[in-house]
N, C-alpha and C positions, 0 to 999 in steps of 0.2 A: 504493499499499500504506499502510496506517495503522500507527501505532506499536504497536497491539495485535497486528496481524498480524506485525510484525517481532519482537515479543517472544514470539510463540507462544501468546497468550492469547485470541485471538478466539473460539476454540471453547468457552471455559469460561463459567461462568454469569455473569450480569450483575453481581452483587455483587463477584465477584473481579476482574472487569474494572475495576470502578470503584475498587476498592482499588489495583489495579496502576497505574491512571492517576493516582490521588492520590499514590502513592509517587513516580511519575516526576516529577510536577509539583513536590512539595515537597522532594525530595532530589536535584536536578540538580547537576551534569551527570553524575554517576555514582551511580545508586542502589545500594544494597547488593546484593551477589550472592546472590540468593534465588531458589529455584526458582519457576517461573511459577505453579504451582498451590498454593503454600504460603501460604494465607490468613492463618494466625496469625503466621507470621514477618513478613509484610508489615504486618499490623496492629500488631505489636509495634514494628517500625521506625517506623511513623508516630506511634504513641503515644509513643515515646522521643523523637522529633524535637519533637512538640508540647509535651511536658513541658519539654524542654530550653529551648525558646523562651520558655515561661512562666516558668521559674526565672531565666533571664538577664534577661528583662524586669522581673520583680519586683526583682531585685538592682539594675538600672540605676535603677529608680524609687526604691528606698531611697537609693542613692547620690546621686541628684539632689536629693532632699529634704534630705539631710544637708548637701550643698553649699549649698543655698539657706539653710538655718538658719545655717551658718557665715557666709555673706555678710551675712545680716541682723544677726547679732551684731557683726560688724565694722563694719557701717554705723552701728549704734547707738553703738558705742564712739567712732567718729570724730566723731559728732555731739556726744557728751558732752565731748570735748576742745576743742571750738570755743567 
């Protein structure tokens, strides 16, 4: 038996099966409790996850850039002292 059979979505259309599988892959180990045939809720959960990852990634990128600038300023100051 496949995961689609266990979730009860094997008889639904192919697009909804794909959304269900993508939700299962991206949101393990416990995807949100959503009805199997609720396409919009699943798409909403996927979009929320993707947006969250993008926001966290951009915040980490900004933080890394700031830390690199601080390191560069400190290196220049220590070179001037010598």
